[in-house]
N, C-alpha and C positions, 0 to 999 in steps of 0.2 A: 375232436376239433380244437385246434389251438386258439387260445384267446389272443385278441389283438393286443399288441404291446403299446401301451400309452407312452408317448414321448415324455421324457422327464423334463421338468422345467429347469432352466438354468439356475445353478446354485448361486446363492447370494455371495458377494465378495466377502472374504474373510476380513472382518473389521480389525481384529487385533494385529494382523500381518501388514496392514496398509501403511502404517508409519515406518515399518522396517523397509518396505519397498521404496518408499520415498527417500529414505536416507541411504539406500544402496549406492546411488551415483556419488553422493557426497563422500561415502566411505572409500569408494574406488579412487576418487580424486585425491583424497587425503593420502591414501597408500601410494599413489603415483608420485605425489609431491615428496613424501618421505623417501621413496626410492631414488628420486632425482637428487635430493639433497645428500643422500648417503653416497651415491655414485659420483655425482658431479659437483657437489656443494663447494668443495675446496677450490676446484678449478673455476667455478662460476664466481666465487668470491674474489679470487685472484684477478680474473679478467675484468670484472666490473670495477674493482678498486683501481686497477691500472688504467682503465679507460677514463674513470672519473678524474684521476690525477692528470692525465694528458689534457683533458678538457679544462681543468682548473688552470693549468699552465697557460693555455691559450686565452682564457678569460682575463688573466692578469696582464697579458700583452696587448689587449685590444685598445687600451687608451692611447697607445703611442701612435702619433700621426707624423709620418716622415715627409720629406720633401717630395718623393714620388707620389704619395697619396694627395698631399695638399696642392702641389703644382701640376700634377698630372691627372690622375683619375678623377678627382673631384672637379677640376676645371673642365675635363671632358664631359662629365655629367652635366655641368651647367651649360655647356655648348649644346648638348643634345636636347636639354630641356628648353633652351631659349631659341635655338635655330631649327630644331627638328633633327631627326636621326640622320638623314642624308647629309645635310650641311654640317652637322656636328661631326660626322665621320670623315667626310672628304674635305670640307672647307675649313675645318677648325684645326686645332693643334693635335688632334688624335692621329696616331700613326700605327694603331693595332688593327689586326684583321677583324671583320665584323663578328666572328664567333664569340670573341670575348666582349666586344662592345655591347652585345645584347645584354650581358650582365649589368653593365653600367646603365643601360636604358632601363632595365628592370628596377635598378636601385632608385631611379628618379620617380618611379610610379608608386613606391611604397612610402608609407608615413613613418619611416624610421631613419635613423642616422645613416647616411649613405656610406660612410666609411665602414660602419659595422656590417652593413649588408654585403659590401664587397669582400670584407674579410671573412664573413660567415660562409660565403660561397667557396672560398679557397679552403677554409677549415673543413667543410663537408668533403671536398676533394681529398684532403689529407686522409680521412678515414676510409674513403673508397679505395684509395691507392694502397693503404695498409692492408685492407681486407683482400684485395686482389693479389698482392705479393705474398701475403700469408698463405694463400692457396697455392701459389707457385712453390713456396718452400715446402709445403705439405706434400705436394706431388713429387718433389725431388727426394725428400728425406723420409716421408711417411711417418712424421712425428708431429702430433698436434701441439705438444708442448713447445717444440722448437719453432713452429709456425707462429704460435701465440706470442712467444718471447720476441721473435723478430718484429711482429706488428707493433708491440709496445715500444721496442727499442727505436723503431722508425718514427713513431709518433712523438717520442721525446727527444729525437735528434735535434741538435741545435740549429742546423741550417733549415730543417723543415719548419720548426717553430718560428724562427726569425723571418723566413721568407714569406710565410702566409699570415700568421696571427699578428706578428709585430710589424713587418714591413708592408703587408697588404699586397704583395706581388702575386702574379698569376702563374708562376712556373709549375705549381702543382696542378693547375687546371689542364695543362697538356700532358703532364707526367701521369696523372691518373688514367687517361685513356690508353697510354702506352702500357701501363701495368695491366690493365684489363685486356689489352691485346695479347700480351704474353700468356696470361691465364687462358684466354680463349684459344690460343694456338695449342696449348697443352691439352685442352679439351677437344681439339680437332674441329673447332668451329671456325673454319677457314674464312668464310665470308665476313663473319662478325669481326674476326681479328683484323682483316684488311680495312673494314669500315672504321674500326677504332683508330687505326693508323691515320686514316683520312681525317677523322675528327681531331686528332692530336695536331696534325699539321695545319688544320684550319684555325687553331688557337694561336700557335706560335711556330715560327719557322724552325726553331731549334729542335723540334721533333724529328727533323730530317736526319739527325745523327744516328737514329736507330733504323733508318730505312734500308741500309744494306742487308738487314735480316730478311726483309721481304724478297730481295733478289736471291739470296742464298736459298730460301725455302722454295722459291719457284724453280730455280735451276736444279735443285736436288729432287724435283718432282714431288715435293711434300705439300706444296700449296698449288691449287689449280690456277693456271695462268689467267683464266677469266675472273678469278677472285680479285686480281689486282685492280680490275675496273672499279671495284668498290672504293678504292682510295680517291681517284678524281671525282667519282660520283658523290661521295660524302663531302668532299671539299667544296664542290660546286653547290651542293644542296645547302650547305651552311651559308652560302652567299645569297641565296634566293630571297630571304626576308629583307636583306639590305637593298637588293635590286627592286623589290616591290615597294620599298620605302622611298625610292627615287634615285638611288645611286646607279651610275652607268656601269656596265660590265667592264669597260676599259679601266675606269678608276678603281674598281674592286680588284681586278687582276694585277694592277700595278702597285698595290700596297707593299708587297714583299720586295719587288725590285727597287722601290724607292728607299726601302730600309737599308739596302746593301751598302750605300756610301754615306750613311748618316753619321757614323762615328769615326773619329780619327784617334790615333794612338795604337801602338802595337798591342797593348793590353790595358783594359780598364778595370783595374783591381783584381783581375783574374789570375790565379796561380798557373800560368801557362809557361810554355818554353821560352816565351819572350820576356819573362821575368828574369831569365838568366842571360839575356843577350843585350847588347847595346841598343839604345833607342834610335835606331836608324830606319825609320818607317819607309823612306823612299826605296830602300833596297830590300829590307827584310819583309816588308808587307807583301809585295807580289810573290817573292820567293817562298815565303811562309805559306801562302795560300796553296800554291801548286805542290809544295812539299807535303802538306797535309792531305791533299787529294791523292797524291801518289802513295802515301803511306796507308791510307784507308783502302785504296784500291788493291794494294799488295796483300793486305790482311784479308780482304774480300776473296781474292783469288786463293790465298792459302787455305781459307775455310772450305772453299769449293773443292780444292784438289785433294783434301785430306780424305783418308779412308776410314776414319773413326766412325763408330756406330752412333747414329743420331739419338740422343736421349734428352730428357728435360734438363740434365746437368749441362749439356752442350749449349742449350738455349741460354741458360744463365751466364755461362762463360762468355759466349759471343756477345750477348747483350751488353754486359758491362764493358767489354773491350771497345766496342764501337761507341758506346756512350761517353767514354773517357778519352779515346784516342783523338777523335776529330776536334773537340773543343780545346784539348791541350795543345794541339799543333797549329790551330788556326789563329790568325791575327784578329785584332779588334774584338776580342771576347770580353764580355762583362763577367763579373764574379758569379752571377747567377746562371751562366750558361753551362756550368758543370753540375747543375742541380740533379739531372737524371743520374749522373755518375754517383753523386752523393747518396741518392736513394738506393741505387742498385748495389752500392758497396756494402750496405747493411745486409741485403739479401746474401751477398757473396760471403760475408763473414759468418752467417748462420749455416750456410751450406758447407763451407770449408772453414771450420773454426780456427785452424792454424793460420788462416789469413785474416784474423781479426785486426791485425795491425794495419792492414790496407784500409779498412773502413775508418780507423782512427786517423790515418795519415790524410786520406782524401777529405774527410769532413773538417779536420783541423786546418788544412790548407785553404779550403773554401771559406772557413770562418775568418781567416786573416782579411780576405777581401770584404766580407760582410762588415767586420769591425771597422775597417777603414772608411767605408761609405756611411754606415749608420751612426757610428759613434766617433768618427775621426780619430781612431786609435789603432795602432798597429802593434799587437803584442809581440810579433816577430816580423822580420822584414819580408817583403814580397819575394825576395830572392830565395830565402829559406823555404817559404811556402811553395814556391815553384819547384824547388828541388824535391820536396816531399811528394808533391803531386807527380812529378816526373818519375820518381822511383816506383810509386804505386802503379802508374800506367805501364812502365816497362815490365814489372813483375806480372801484372795481369796478362799482358801480351805473351810473355814467356810461358806462363801457366797454360794458356790456350794452345800455343804451339806445341808444348810438351805433351798435352793431351792428344792433339791431332797427329803429331809425329814423334811418338815415343822413342823410336830408334835413332832419331837425330839428336836427342838430348839424353845422353848417357850419364845422368847424375846418380849418385849413390842412393838417393831417397826417392827415386822415381816411383810414382804411384801412391805415395803417402797420403796425399789429399784425397785420392780416389777411395781409399779405405774408409774415409770418414763418411761417405755416402752409403746408406744401406743398399744391399744387393737388390732389394725390391725396387729400387729406382730404375733398374733395367726394364721393368715391366711397363713403364710409362713411355717407352720409346714410341716413335711415330709409326703408324702402320703404313703399308704400301697404299698408294693412292689408287683407287679403282680404275682410273683412266690410263694408268701406266702399264697395265698388263702384267703387273708383278715384277717390273724391271726397274732397276735404278734406285730403289728405296732403301736398300740395306746399308748404304754408306752415308757418311756425313761429310 
């Protein structure tokens, strides 16, 4: 007869091993930290030092209060505070769309210097834009180093620093959504990309310069047609808080049309084609407008008719051409209206290093207008700056057309720039849209 087995009592925990068990997570964390420093320490030190320097540059520029800040944004803040949002927006001197005026309203609610709050928001957009475009460069080149260098170069770019941290302007506030839209498009987030385009145009009308891209993507069947509805939906959604505050829809929708005839002069310190022409506004004004429309439309058709394969590189090429072509040819342009071209020229330089001179020419030409307005100094004449910008725009357009129509441009060095982009870039081409049945997506 077998004896019953008595259940053994649970053993007492091993006291000597308890401290070792407690220190195990600490040891693992230490080893992880050592591994991170060993593998990424130099890169982390480089990036953190670079970002700290870009922030320091902006801090040094915060004390400057220019005429646009003193007589514009701060006056609008006072109107909003004294009259209320609706009367401050419609009945006062403010002529911006509500999406940015919300920032001014928010500045009136904080116990801080209003100019610093306004500039801080633009500076935040600087870093958002740099991150988004760094991702675009990475998707094109598959190089983390090149993407990081591009972001740092963008953040220390003179026009970027002068526009936001020094001047306090809001051009980066609509450029950042455009940059995010390009990144979202490369990630095939169609509806998000369209919504970001709508957000950009709700801030400033100049975002429309990149809108031909939406038409190209839709007609190429790369973007669902119904995704375009996100553009007006986002634009109208940005107006709803202003409507709830008491503004009428008619007044809100007429803000941009009222801006159309606000400025006179063929160019307002902008390095455009009109810096090369006589100041005959009565004739060159209407002609220049329709000439610009025709040129943009012809480039739009050329992009549609091309049979090149659609890749992320094509998006970069087409984006900078449309961002620079329209403002260069249109009359009544301010020096800041080429800001998106300034930003994308840095991206173009890092994607195609042999075109570094284009970024230098575009930014230097824009700086002439900035210096004239901010410091009342012109290091070179506007005519020379316009010629520099014109040369850059022509070369950008020719580069795009050479890419789309290689047989039409039989130059000895055809394809040199393409060799600068890794072959892996071809893997990020856009897939066929499921609703097209597999048709029409292989061409660009």
